[in-house]
C-alpha positions in Angstrom: 0.0 -0.1 0.1 1.3 3.6 -0.8 2.6 5.5 2.1 0.1 8.3 1.9 0.9 9.8 5.5 2.4 13.1 3.9 -1.0 13.8 2.3 -2.9 13.8 5.6 -0.7 15.8 7.8 -2.7 19.0 8.9 -1.5 22.3 7.9 -2.2 25.5 9.9 -2.4 28.9 7.9 -2.7 31.5 10.2 -5.5 30.7 12.5 -7.1 28.3 9.8 -6.6 24.5 10.1 -6.7 22.4 7.1 -7.1 18.7 8.2 -5.0 17.6 5.3 -3.0 18.6 2.2 -5.7 17.7 -0.3 -7.5 20.7 -2.1 -10.4 20.8 -4.4 -9.6 23.2 -6.9 -11.9 25.7 -8.7 -13.7 23.9 -11.6 -16.9 25.4 -13.5 -19.4 22.6 -13.3 -22.6 24.2 -14.7 -24.6 23.8 -11.4 -24.6 27.3 -10.5 -23.2 28.6 -6.9 -26.3 29.3 -4.9 -28.5 26.4 -6.2 -29.4 23.2 -4.3 -27.4 21.2 -7.0 -24.4 23.4 -6.2 -24.7 22.7 -2.5 -25.0 19.0 -3.3 -22.0 18.9 -5.3 -19.7 20.8 -3.2 -20.9 19.1 0.1 -20.2 15.6 -1.4 -16.6 16.5 -2.0 -16.2 18.1 1.4 -17.5 15.1 2.9 -15.2 12.8 0.8 -12.2 14.4 3.0 -10.8 17.0 1.5 -9.1 19.9 3.6 -10.0 22.7 1.4 -12.7 23.5 -1.2 -12.1 26.3 -3.6 -15.6 27.1 -5.2 -15.7 27.5 -8.9 -14.5 30.8 -10.4 -17.3 33.4 -10.0 -17.6 37.1 -11.4 -17.0 39.8 -8.9 -19.7 41.7 -10.6 -22.6 39.3 -9.3 -21.8 39.9 -5.6 -24.1 42.6 -4.1 -26.6 41.9 -6.9 -27.3 38.3 -7.5 -25.0 37.0 -4.7 -25.4 38.1 -1.0 -24.2 36.8 2.3 -27.6 35.2 2.9 -27.8 33.2 -0.2 -24.2 32.3 -0.4 -24.2 31.1 3.5 -26.0 27.7 2.7 -23.0 26.8 0.6 -20.3 27.8 2.9 -22.2 25.7 5.7 -22.3 22.6 3.5 -18.5 22.7 3.0 -18.0 23.8 6.6 -20.1 20.6 7.9 -18.2 18.5 5.7 -14.9 19.5 7.5 -13.5 21.6 4.9 -12.3 25.2 4.6 -14.4 27.1 2.0 -12.6 29.3 -0.3 -14.0 31.0 -3.5 -12.3 32.0 -6.7 -13.2 35.4 -7.9 -12.5 36.6 -11.7 -13.3 40.2 -13.0 -16.1 39.5 -15.4 -16.9 43.0 -16.0 -20.1 43.5 -17.8 -20.1 45.9 -20.7 -16.1 46.5 -20.3 -13.4 45.3 -22.6 -11.6 42.3 -21.5 -8.1 43.3 -23.2 -5.8 45.0 -21.0 -4.9 47.8 -23.4 -8.6 48.6 -24.1 -9.5 49.4 -20.6 -9.4 52.8 -18.9 -7.9 53.6 -15.5 -11.5 54.2 -14.4 -12.4 50.8 -15.4 -9.4 49.1 -13.8 -10.0 51.0 -10.7 -13.9 50.0 -10.9 -12.7 46.2 -11.2 -10.4 46.7 -8.0 -13.6 47.9 -6.2 -15.8 45.1 -7.3 -12.9 42.7 -5.7 -13.4 44.8 -2.5 -17.3 44.4 -2.5 -17.1 40.6 -3.5 -14.7 40.0 -0.8 -16.8 41.9 1.6 -19.9 39.6 0.8 -17.6 36.5 0.8 -16.5 37.5 4.5 -20.0 38.2 5.6 -21.1 34.8 4.4 -18.4 32.9 6.1 -16.0 31.9 3.6 -12.6 31.1 4.9 -11.0 33.1 2.1 -10.9 34.3 -1.5 -8.8 33.5 -4.7 -8.3 36.0 -7.4 -7.9 34.3 -10.6 -4.6 35.3 -12.2 -3.7 32.3 -14.2 -4.4 30.5 -17.8 -4.3 33.7 -20.0 -7.5 35.1 -18.4 -7.8 38.9 -17.8 -5.3 39.4 -14.6 -2.8 36.9 -16.2 -3.1 38.9 -19.4 -2.1 42.1 -17.3 1.0 40.7 -16.2 2.1 39.2 -19.8 4.3 41.7 -21.6 3.0 40.1 -25.0 -0.8 40.5 -24.1 -0.3 43.8 -22.1 0.6 46.7 -24.5 -0.3 49.5 -21.9 2.3 52.2 -21.6 0.9 53.6 -18.3 1.3 52.6 -14.7 -0.4 49.3 -15.4 2.0 48.1 -18.1 5.2 48.8 -19.9 7.6 47.5 -17.2 7.6 44.7 -14.9 6.2 46.8 -12.1 3.4 48.0 -14.4 2.7 44.4 -15.3 2.4 43.4 -11.7 0.3 46.6 -10.3 -3.2 45.3 -11.0 -2.6 41.9 -9.1 -1.0 43.8 -6.4 -3.7 46.3 -6.1 -6.3 43.7 -5.9 -4.5 41.7 -3.2 -4.0 45.0 -1.2 -7.7 45.8 -1.5 -8.7 42.4 -0.3 -6.4 42.4 2.6 -8.1 45.3 4.2 -11.1 43.1 4.3 -9.5 40.1 5.2 -7.6 41.4 8.3 -10.8 42.6 9.6 -13.0 39.5 9.1 -10.3 36.8 9.6 -9.9 35.7 6.0 -7.4 34.0 3.8 -5.9 35.5 0.6 -5.0 33.0 -2.2 -4.0 33.8 -5.5 -3.8 31.6 -8.7 -1.1 32.1 -11.1 0.3 30.4 -13.9 4.3 30.2 -13.6 5.3 30.3 -17.2 3.4 32.2 -19.9 3.2 34.6 -22.8 6.6 36.7 -22.6 7.4 35.7 -19.2 9.0 33.0 -17.1 9.7 31.7 -13.5 12.0 34.4 -12.9 9.6 37.1 -13.5 6.9 35.0 -11.4 9.1 34.6 -8.7 9.2 38.5 -8.3 5.6 38.6 -8.4 5.1 36.2 -5.9 7.3 37.8 -3.6 5.5 41.1 -4.1 2.2 39.5 -3.5 3.4 38.2 -0.3 4.5 41.9 0.6 0.9 43.0 -0.2 -0.8 40.2 2.1 -0.9 37.0 0.2 -1.2 33.8 2.3 -1.3 31.0 -0.1 -0.1 30.9 -3.8 -1.9 28.4 -6.1 0.4 27.4 -9.0 -1.3 26.3 -12.1 0.0 24.2 -14.0 2.3 23.2 -11.3 4.3 20.6 -13.1 6.6 20.0 -16.1 8.8 17.1 -16.3 8.0 16.0 -12.4 5.4 16.4 -10.0 5.2 20.1 -8.8 8.3 20.9 -10.2 7.3 24.2 -11.5 5.8 24.9 -8.2 9.2 24.1 -6.0 10.8 27.6 -6.7 8.0 29.5 -4.9 8.3 27.2 -1.7 11.6 29.4 -0.8 9.2 32.4 0.2 7.7 30.1 3.2 4.1 30.3 2.3 1.8 27.4 1.5 2.0 26.5 -2.3 -0.7 24.5 -3.9 0.5 22.3 -6.9 -2.0 20.8 -9.5 -1.7 18.7 -12.4 -2.7 15.0 -12.4 -2.4 14.8 -8.7 -5.2 12.0 -8.4 -2.2 9.8 -9.3 -1.2 9.2 -5.5 2.3 8.5 -6.1 2.7 11.9 -7.8 0.9 13.5 -5.1 3.0 12.0 -2.4 6.3 12.6 -4.2 5.3 16.5 -4.6 4.7 16.8 -0.9 7.6 14.5 0.2 10.0 16.4 -1.8 8.6 19.7 -0.5 7.9 20.9 -3.9 4.7 22.0 -2.6 2.6 22.2 0.6 -0.8 21.0 -1.0 -2.0 19.2 -3.7 -5.1 19.7 -5.8 -7.1 16.9 -7.2 -9.7 18.1 -9.8 -11.0 15.6 -12.3 -10.2 12.7 -9.9 -12.8 14.4 -7.5 -15.2 14.7 -10.3 -14.8 11.1 -11.0 -15.1 10.0 -7.4 -16.0 12.6 -4.4 -14.8 10.0 -2.2 -11.1 9.8 -3.6 -9.9 11.5 -0.4 -11.4 9.3 2.3 -10.6 6.1 0.0 -6.7 7.0 -0.1 -6.9 7.7 3.8 -8.4 4.1 4.2 -6.1 2.2 2.1 -9.2 1.4 -0.2 -7.1 2.1 -3.5 -9.0 -0.5 -5.6 -12.3 1.1 -4.9 -11.3 4.8 -6.4 -13.3 5.5 -9.4 -10.3 6.6 -11.5 -10.6 9.7 -14.2 -9.6 8.0 -17.5 -8.8 11.4 -19.2 -11.6 10.9 -21.7 -12.5 14.8 -21.4 -16.3 14.1 -21.0 -16.6 16.6 -18.3 -14.8 19.4 -20.6 -17.3 18.5 -23.4 -20.1 19.0 -20.8 -18.4 22.3 -19.6 -18.3 23.7 -23.3 -22.0 22.6 -23.7 -23.1 24.4 -20.9 -24.7 21.5 -19.3 -24.0 20.1 -15.7 -20.5 18.4 -15.7 -20.6 14.5 -15.5 -18.4 11.8 -15.9 -18.3 8.5 -17.9 -16.9 6.8 -15.0 -19.9 7.1 -12.9 -21.8 4.3 -14.6 -19.3 1.7 -13.3 -19.9 2.7 -9.6 
């Protein structure tokens, strides 16, 4: 049987305690966020044993409008009842505004930062343990960091300091809320992207930490070895989440054992089997419903229908 001890060591981040090192990463599954179906989806993964649930990426403009503390609280409660910390990922999603850095006015950027403040206040009131700005995978915040995609010549572009500014403004703004409301700040970042490499990402990470970051979520985190692209960031001393085929237990354990990451995120593996974590803990490896990388979940996502899995039929 695999030696999985490293996966199940608790981790304390400030005054929050994760019962283990396993994270459910943010995955849009077309079930909404405040629906009964959403609560059931996230509840089952929390009960399945993960230490942290990061709710799918949600537009900041919906907070204070569609989403408020009252209608978000049931989702937070079911995650907490399952024994996991509840985090939610936030993305700009500015209705009626351009989503290309060079086309945005300073006023629109400032409005975006303000929306992050509003969203964070609502999330704190709802009882979330933290929020995670989505700065990865070529989306808008990641574009601002890219010298290829960000052609601005003002303070939000032109130099590395400029490319970092929006991410830092957002984290600083959220920090004001987090300090008052006992909430963690995560940030998701792609370590190698359009026109930048690990060296620039390390500078960004260091500045984010100075601005108040608590956990860095590196995605994708692996190249030639499990979490090898996450490993350089561990020198800063904050927890690092690594994702990329971590439902392979040996890969996950290696990432933690070699101290390339502090936390591992299991994505599609938790779609296939909500009880993946408990089964690993209990040594029931042969009972795990394994993801086969058939991409049915991605096809459902692109169709706008609730994400499913071909493997469910074998349970």
